[in-house]
C-alpha positions as CSV (number, residue, x, y, z in Angstrom):
1,M,181.4,34.0,252.4
2,V,178.3,35.3,250.7
3,L,175.3,34.2,252.8
4,A,172.8,34.3,249.9
5,D,174.9,31.9,247.8
6,M,175.5,29.3,250.6
7,T,173.7,26.2,251.9
8,W,172.8,25.9,255.5
9,P,175.6,23.3,256.2
10,E,178.1,25.6,254.6
11,V,177.0,28.5,256.9
12,D,177.1,26.1,259.9
13,A,180.7,25.3,259.0
14,C,181.7,29.0,259.0
15,S,184.2,30.3,261.6
16,R,182.4,32.1,264.4
17,E,185.1,34.6,264.4
18,A,183.8,35.9,261.0
19,V,182.2,39.3,261.0
20,V,178.6,39.3,259.8
21,L,178.7,42.3,257.5
22,I,175.3,43.8,256.9
23,P,175.1,46.5,254.1
24,T,172.2,49.0,254.4
25,G,171.0,51.4,251.8
26,S,167.9,52.9,250.4
27,L,165.6,53.3,247.4
28,E,165.1,57.0,247.1
29,Q,165.4,59.9,244.7
30,H,169.0,61.0,243.7
31,G,168.2,63.9,241.6
32,P,167.5,63.7,237.9
33,H,170.8,62.1,237.1
34,L,171.3,59.1,239.4
35,P,169.2,56.0,240.0
36,L,166.9,55.5,243.0
37,F,169.0,52.6,244.1
38,T,172.2,54.6,244.4
39,D,172.8,54.1,248.1
40,S,172.1,50.4,248.0
41,I,174.4,49.9,245.0
42,L,177.3,51.7,246.7
43,A,177.0,50.1,250.2
44,G,176.4,46.7,248.7
45,T,179.3,46.9,246.2
46,V,181.8,48.2,248.8
47,A,180.7,45.4,251.1
48,A,181.0,42.8,248.4
49,A,184.5,43.9,247.5
50,V,185.5,43.7,251.2
51,E,184.1,40.1,251.3
52,A,186.1,39.3,248.2
53,L,189.3,40.5,250.0
54,L,188.4,38.6,253.2
55,P,186.4,35.6,252.1
56,T,187.0,33.6,255.3
57,K,186.7,36.5,257.7
58,V,183.5,38.2,256.5
59,L,180.0,36.7,256.2
60,L,178.1,39.0,253.9
61,T,174.4,39.3,254.1
62,P,172.2,40.8,251.3
63,T,171.8,44.5,251.4
64,L,168.8,45.9,253.4
65,W,167.5,48.3,250.8
66,L,164.3,49.7,252.3
67,G,165.8,52.4,254.3
68,A,164.6,55.3,256.5
69,S,163.9,57.7,253.7
70,G,160.9,59.8,254.8
71,H,162.8,63.0,254.1
72,H,162.7,62.1,250.4
73,L,159.1,61.1,249.9
74,K,158.1,64.4,248.2
75,F,160.0,63.1,245.2
76,A,158.2,60.4,243.1
77,G,159.5,56.8,243.4
78,S,161.1,57.2,246.8
79,L,160.2,54.4,249.2
80,S,160.6,54.5,253.0
81,N,160.4,52.2,255.9
82,S,159.2,53.5,259.3
83,F,162.0,53.8,261.8
84,E,160.5,51.0,263.9
85,A,160.2,48.6,260.9
86,Y,163.6,49.5,259.6
87,M,165.3,48.9,263.0
88,G,163.2,45.7,263.3
89,A,164.6,44.4,260.0
90,V,168.2,45.1,261.2
91,E,167.6,43.5,264.5
92,S,165.9,40.5,262.9
93,V,168.9,39.7,260.7
94,V,171.2,39.7,263.8
95,E,168.8,37.8,266.0
96,S,168.4,35.1,263.4
97,L,172.2,34.4,263.4
98,I,172.9,34.7,267.1
99,P,171.4,31.3,268.1
100,H,173.9,29.7,265.6
101,G,176.9,31.1,267.4
102,F,177.7,34.2,265.4
103,A,179.0,36.9,267.7
104,K,180.4,39.8,265.6
105,F,178.0,42.0,263.7
106,F,178.8,45.2,261.7
107,I,176.4,47.4,259.6
108,L,178.1,49.0,256.6
109,N,175.7,51.9,255.7
110,G,175.3,53.8,252.5
111,H,172.4,56.1,253.4
112,G,172.6,59.0,255.9
113,G,169.0,58.6,257.0
114,N,169.9,55.1,258.3
115,T,172.7,56.3,260.6
116,E,170.7,57.1,263.7
117,P,168.3,54.1,263.5
118,N,171.4,51.8,262.8
119,G,173.0,53.2,266.0
120,L,169.9,52.7,268.0
121,A,169.4,49.1,266.7
122,M,173.0,48.2,267.6
123,R,172.7,49.7,271.0
124,T,169.5,47.8,271.6
125,L,171.1,44.6,270.6
126,K,174.2,45.3,272.8
127,A,171.9,45.9,275.8
128,K,170.3,42.5,275.1
129,H,173.5,40.6,274.3
130,P,176.3,42.4,276.2
131,E,178.8,39.6,275.5
132,L,178.6,40.0,271.7
133,T,180.2,42.6,269.4
134,F,178.2,45.2,267.5
135,G,179.2,48.1,265.3
136,H,178.1,50.4,262.5
137,S,179.4,53.0,260.2
138,G,178.8,54.6,256.8
139,Y,181.5,53.5,254.3
140,F,182.0,57.2,253.6
141,A,183.1,57.8,257.1
142,Y,186.3,55.8,256.6
143,I,187.6,58.1,253.8
144,E,186.7,61.7,254.6
145,Q,190.2,62.9,254.1
146,E,190.7,61.0,250.9
147,V,187.4,62.3,249.5
148,A,188.3,65.9,250.4
149,G,191.5,65.5,248.4
150,I,189.8,64.0,245.4
151,L,186.8,66.3,245.0
152,E,187.2,69.5,243.0
153,G,184.0,71.3,243.7
154,P,183.4,73.7,246.6
155,S,182.0,70.9,248.8
156,K,184.7,68.5,249.9
157,E,182.4,65.9,251.5
158,M,180.1,63.2,250.3
159,R,176.5,64.5,250.4
160,H,173.6,63.4,248.1
161,A,173.8,62.7,244.4
162,C,176.8,64.9,244.6
163,E,180.3,65.0,242.9
164,A,181.3,61.9,245.0
165,E,178.2,59.8,244.6
166,A,177.9,60.6,240.9
167,S,181.6,59.7,240.4
168,L,181.1,56.4,242.2
169,I,178.1,55.4,240.1
170,M,180.0,56.5,236.9
171,H,182.7,54.1,237.9
172,L,180.5,51.2,239.0
173,R,177.4,51.5,236.9
174,P,177.9,54.1,234.1
175,D,174.8,52.8,232.3
176,L,172.7,54.2,235.1
177,V,174.0,57.8,235.0
178,R,171.9,60.3,233.0
179,M,174.9,62.3,231.9
180,D,172.8,65.0,230.1
181,K,171.0,65.8,233.4
182,L,174.0,66.2,235.7
183,R,173.5,69.4,237.7
184,D,174.6,71.3,240.8
185,D,171.9,71.8,243.4
186,G,171.3,72.6,247.1
187,L,170.9,75.3,249.7
188,H,172.7,75.9,253.0
189,V,171.6,77.6,256.2
190,D,173.0,81.1,256.7
191,P,174.1,81.7,259.3
192,P,175.1,78.1,260.0
193,I,173.0,76.3,262.7
194,R,174.0,72.8,263.8
195,G,171.5,70.0,264.2
196,L,168.6,71.2,262.0
197,V,166.3,68.6,260.5
198,H,165.1,69.3,256.9
199,F,163.3,67.5,254.1
200,F,165.1,67.4,250.8
201,D,162.4,69.4,249.0
202,E,163.3,72.2,251.4
203,L,167.0,72.1,250.6
204,T,167.1,71.3,246.9
205,E,165.3,72.2,243.6
206,E,165.5,68.7,242.0
207,G,166.8,66.5,244.9
208,S,170.6,66.5,244.7
209,L,172.9,68.2,247.1
210,G,176.3,69.0,245.8
211,Y,178.3,69.5,242.6
212,A,177.6,66.6,240.3
213,T,178.8,68.4,237.2
214,R,182.3,67.9,238.5
215,A,181.9,64.1,238.7
216,T,184.2,61.7,236.7
217,A,184.5,57.9,236.7
218,E,188.2,58.3,237.6
219,K,187.3,60.1,240.8
220,G,184.8,57.3,241.5
221,R,187.5,54.6,241.1
222,R,189.8,56.4,243.5
223,I,187.0,56.9,246.1
224,F,185.8,53.3,245.7
225,E,189.2,51.7,246.1
226,A,190.0,53.9,249.1
227,A,186.7,52.9,250.8
228,V,187.2,49.1,250.1
229,S,190.7,49.2,251.5
230,A,189.8,51.1,254.6
231,V,186.7,49.1,255.4
232,A,188.6,45.8,254.8
233,K,191.4,46.8,257.2
234,E,189.0,47.3,260.0
235,M,186.8,44.2,259.3
236,E,190.0,42.1,259.3
237,A,190.9,43.6,262.7
238,L,187.4,43.0,264.0
239,S,187.6,39.3,262.9
240,D,191.1,38.8,264.2
241,G,190.3,40.4,267.6
242,F,191.0,43.6,269.4
243,V,191.8,44.7,273.0
244,L,190.9,47.7,275.0
245,V,194.0,49.6,276.2
246,G,194.3,52.5,278.6
247,N,195.5,56.0,277.8
248,A,197.0,56.8,281.2
249,E,200.7,56.8,281.6
250,T,202.2,54.0,283.7
251,L,203.9,55.4,286.8
C-alpha cells in the first residue's frame, strides 16, 4: 500500500495491523561522483521494494528527504533541517495517522545523521503513546555481514559515497554516477578514539569516505537484494505480531 497513490477511503480500509513504513534520507553532498539525493534514493527504493513484497502488510509513506545534514553544509548544494524541525516532521507523520487507528510505525533510514534524531523522535512518541509500537533502523544495519563479504576494499562497512553506496547507485540509477570522478577518500583518527563528532570537511578532501573506485553494479545488486530481503522479513514479523519471551531457564 503506497500512501501517496491512495485515496482517503482506501487508506481508511487498510488493515490496522499494517506497518507504517517511513523512509528517511537526505539531500547532501556525496563526493564528486554520486548525486546529492543518494541517501533518499537508497532508503526510498529499499522501502518501496519491501512494500512490493508485502503490499497488504506495509503502508509506505513518501520519503522524508530533508535530513539532519549540518555536518555536510561546507559542501555546496547540501541542505539540512535543524534537529528540532526534522524530528517534528517525523513526529507529525506519525501523529497524523494515529487518530485513524494505525498503531505500528517504523522508520527505515538511509542517512547516518538521522539516526540519533530518529531514535529520539521514536522515544518521544513511545512516551506519549505507550500502547503503540515504534521502531527505527538504517537499512544498512540489517546486512552488515553481507556487506562485509561483498566489499573488496580495505573498509568492509557502508560509509559515505563509498564502495557500497556507489555500487548501489550504479545498480539502481547508473545514469547518476559520474564514473570518471570515482575516487577513494577519507581520513581516520590515529590512535582510534570512539565517539568523536566531526564535520565531513574535516575528514575528507572531496566529501566521500571509502573506496568508491572498487564499486560495481553487481555488488550493488547483491547488497540491494540482501537489504530488501532482510527488511521485509522483519516488517512481516512486525505486522504479524511478536511476543516478548524470557531468557531465564525454567526450573
